[in-house]
C-alpha positions as CSV (number, residue, x, y, z in Angstrom):
1,M,1.2,-116.8,-59.1
2,S,2.3,-113.9,-60.9
3,D,-0.2,-111.2,-59.2
4,E,1.0,-112.5,-55.8
5,R,4.6,-111.9,-57.0
6,A,3.4,-108.5,-58.5
7,Q,1.8,-107.5,-54.7
8,Q,4.5,-108.8,-53.0
9,L,7.0,-106.7,-55.1
10,E,4.5,-103.7,-55.0
11,E,4.4,-104.1,-50.9
12,R,8.3,-104.5,-50.6
13,L,8.7,-101.5,-52.7
14,I,6.2,-99.4,-50.4
15,E,8.7,-100.7,-47.7
16,E,11.7,-99.4,-49.3
17,T,9.9,-96.0,-50.0
18,Q,9.0,-95.8,-46.9
19,R,12.9,-96.4,-45.7
20,L,14.3,-94.2,-48.4
21,E,11.7,-91.5,-47.1
22,K,12.8,-92.2,-43.6
23,L,16.8,-92.0,-44.3
24,Y,16.1,-89.0,-46.5
25,V,14.6,-87.2,-43.2
26,A,17.3,-88.5,-41.1
27,Y,19.9,-87.3,-43.7
28,R,18.0,-83.9,-43.6
29,R,17.8,-83.7,-40.3
30,L,21.4,-84.6,-40.2
31,E,22.4,-82.3,-42.6
32,E,21.3,-79.1,-40.7
33,E,22.8,-80.2,-37.7
34,L,25.7,-79.8,-39.6
35,Q,25.0,-76.4,-40.6
36,E,24.2,-75.5,-36.8
37,K,27.5,-77.0,-35.9
38,N,29.1,-75.3,-38.9
39,A,27.7,-72.0,-38.3
40,V,28.8,-72.6,-34.5
41,I,32.6,-73.1,-35.4
42,D,32.4,-69.9,-37.5
43,V,31.3,-67.9,-34.4
44,L,34.0,-70.0,-32.2
45,E,36.5,-69.2,-35.0
46,K,35.6,-65.3,-34.9
47,E,35.3,-65.4,-31.3
48,A,38.6,-67.2,-30.7
49,I,39.9,-63.9,-33.1
50,D,38.4,-61.4,-31.6
51,K,39.9,-62.8,-28.2
52,E,43.4,-63.1,-29.8
53,I,42.8,-59.6,-31.1
54,E,41.9,-58.5,-27.7
55,R,45.2,-60.8,-26.1
56,E,47.6,-58.6,-28.6
57,G,45.9,-55.6,-27.9
58,L,46.2,-56.0,-23.6
59,E,49.7,-57.3,-24.2
60,S,50.5,-54.2,-26.0
61,L,48.6,-51.9,-23.0
62,L,50.6,-53.8,-20.5
63,T,53.8,-52.8,-22.3
64,E,52.9,-49.2,-22.7
65,K,51.7,-49.6,-19.3
66,D,55.1,-51.0,-18.3
67,S,56.9,-48.0,-20.2
68,R,55.0,-45.4,-18.6
69,I,55.6,-46.6,-15.1
70,R,58.9,-46.6,-16.0
71,D,58.5,-43.1,-17.1
72,L,56.8,-42.2,-14.0
73,E,59.1,-43.6,-12.0
74,M,62.4,-41.6,-13.9
75,D,59.5,-38.1,-13.5
76,H,59.5,-39.1,-9.6
77,A,63.3,-39.1,-9.4
78,K,63.4,-35.7,-11.3
79,A,60.9,-34.5,-9.3
80,R,62.4,-35.3,-6.1
81,K,65.8,-33.7,-7.3
82,R,63.5,-30.4,-8.3
83,I,62.2,-30.6,-4.6
84,Q,65.3,-30.6,-3.0
85,H,66.9,-27.8,-5.3
86,L,63.5,-25.9,-4.9
87,E,63.1,-25.8,-1.0
88,P,65.2,-23.0,0.1
89,D,63.3,-20.9,-2.5
90,L,59.9,-22.3,-1.0
91,E,60.9,-21.2,2.1
92,K,61.5,-17.5,0.8
93,M,58.3,-17.9,-1.2
94,E,56.7,-18.7,2.7
95,E,58.3,-15.7,3.9
96,M,56.9,-13.6,1.1
97,Y,53.4,-15.1,1.2
98,S,53.4,-13.8,4.9
99,R,53.9,-10.7,4.0
100,E,51.6,-10.3,1.3
101,S,48.8,-12.2,3.5
102,A,49.6,-9.0,6.1
103,R,49.2,-6.5,3.3
104,L,46.2,-7.8,2.1
105,G,44.5,-8.2,5.2
106,R,45.5,-4.4,5.4
107,V,44.2,-4.0,1.9
108,F,40.8,-6.2,2.8
109,E,40.3,-3.4,5.8
110,V,40.9,-0.4,4.0
111,A,38.5,-2.2,0.6
112,E,35.9,-2.5,3.7
113,E,35.9,0.5,4.5
114,L,35.5,2.2,1.1
115,D,32.5,-0.6,0.7
116,E,30.8,1.1,3.7
117,S,31.6,4.5,2.0
118,L,29.8,3.1,-0.9
119,R,26.8,1.9,0.5
120,V,26.3,5.2,2.4
121,S,27.1,7.2,-1.3
122,Q,24.5,4.4,-2.7
123,A,21.7,5.4,0.1
124,E,22.6,9.1,-0.4
125,L,21.8,8.5,-4.4
126,G,19.0,6.9,-3.6
127,A,17.4,9.0,-1.4
128,R,18.1,12.1,-3.9
129,D,16.4,10.0,-6.8
130,E,13.6,9.4,-4.6
131,W,13.3,13.0,-4.4
132,Y,13.6,13.6,-7.7
133,Q,11.0,11.3,-8.8
134,S,8.7,12.8,-6.3
135,H,9.1,16.2,-7.6
136,M,9.0,15.6,-10.9
137,S,5.7,16.2,-12.1
138,L,6.0,19.4,-10.3
139,F,9.2,20.4,-12.3
140,E,7.1,19.2,-15.4
141,Q,4.1,21.0,-14.5
142,L,6.3,24.1,-14.2
143,N,8.0,23.2,-17.4
144,E,4.5,23.4,-19.1
145,A,3.7,26.6,-17.2
146,I,6.7,28.4,-18.9
147,K,6.1,27.3,-22.2
148,D,2.0,28.5,-22.3
149,R,3.8,31.4,-20.9
150,F,6.3,31.8,-23.9
151,D,3.5,30.6,-25.9
152,M,1.4,33.4,-25.0
153,I,3.9,36.0,-25.4
154,E,4.7,35.2,-28.4
155,R,1.0,35.3,-29.8
156,A,0.5,39.0,-28.0
157,V,3.6,40.2,-29.5
158,E,2.1,38.9,-32.9
159,A,-1.2,40.2,-32.2
160,V,0.7,44.1,-31.2
161,K,2.6,44.0,-34.6
162,D,-0.4,43.3,-36.5
163,Q,-1.7,46.1,-34.8
164,Q,0.8,48.6,-35.4
165,D,1.0,47.3,-39.1
166,K,-2.8,47.9,-39.2
167,Q,-2.3,51.5,-37.6
168,A,0.4,52.3,-40.0
169,A,-1.6,51.2,-42.6
170,F,-5.0,53.1,-41.9
171,K,-2.7,56.2,-41.1
172,S,-1.1,56.0,-44.3
173,Q,-4.4,55.7,-46.1
174,M,-5.3,59.1,-44.1
175,E,-2.3,60.9,-45.2
176,A,-2.3,59.9,-48.6
177,V,-6.7,61.2,-48.8
178,H,-6.0,64.1,-47.5
179,E,-2.3,64.9,-49.8
180,D,-4.1,63.7,-53.1
181,P,-7.2,65.4,-54.4
182,P,-10.1,62.5,-55.7
183,E,-9.7,64.0,-58.9
184,E,-5.7,63.9,-59.4
185,K,-5.5,59.8,-57.5
186,N,-3.3,57.9,-59.9
187,N,-3.8,54.3,-59.4
188,D,-0.2,53.3,-61.2
189,P,2.3,52.0,-58.9
190,P,5.3,54.2,-58.1
191,D,8.7,53.5,-59.3
192,N,10.0,53.7,-56.1
193,L,8.3,50.4,-54.5
194,D,11.9,49.4,-53.4
195,K,12.1,52.3,-51.0
196,L,8.8,52.2,-49.7
197,K,8.0,51.0,-46.1
198,V,6.1,47.7,-45.6
199,A,3.4,49.7,-44.1
200,E,3.0,51.6,-47.3
201,L,2.6,48.9,-49.4
202,R,0.2,47.7,-47.8
203,A,-1.6,50.5,-47.5
204,I,-1.4,51.0,-51.4
205,L,-2.5,47.3,-51.7
206,S,-5.5,48.0,-49.5
207,E,-6.5,50.4,-51.3
208,Q,-6.6,48.5,-54.7
209,G,-8.7,45.9,-52.8
210,M,-5.9,43.7,-52.5
211,D,-4.2,40.9,-50.0
212,A,-1.9,42.8,-47.8
213,K,-0.4,39.9,-46.0
214,G,3.2,38.8,-46.7
215,K,6.6,39.7,-46.5
216,K,8.1,43.2,-48.6
217,A,9.0,41.4,-51.6
218,E,5.6,39.5,-51.8
219,L,3.5,43.0,-51.6
220,I,5.9,44.5,-54.3
221,E,5.3,41.8,-56.7
222,R,1.5,41.6,-55.8
223,I,1.4,45.5,-56.6
224,R,4.0,45.4,-59.9
225,S,1.2,42.9,-61.4
226,A,-2.0,44.4,-60.4
């Protein structure tokens, strides 16, 4: 008897447990639905607040628009009055515009003539530039020939000068040989070297077997240091 009672209690306990589980599941579902509805309510409240802010902004814009329209109407009225006062000046300006248009027409005609003259001048300059370019190589060759000619003249002058110096040195040597006997020849440098000519100084250096090239001061120093 007690076993049957315990089994009945266990079956009832299982049924109550299942019923409680179903109730808990239903409770969880209701709670989730409530959370979703609360979230929807929050969103709707935010949208309502945004709409209210937007409505207030639109009302402010409408107020500003009405004020702007009134200002524009006032400006329009003032502009009409101003136009009435400016109409005589406008007629004068139209007359001035007509005169200026005629004057500008004449100026444009002169400008066109100047443009034509400019085009002709540019064509002439272009032809001259082409002539210069076509003859540029000839000018360059002529310039090179002139440079070469000057170089040849300078080399010839230097060669003649060198030959004259050599002849003068040789003449000085020959005069010294004819004037002084060999037994009385003195190799000591004279005291008046500054008064001697370059050819004479070179002759002295050549007699002593030394380099005879250079300026006068170098030749004198070379003789004294010998």
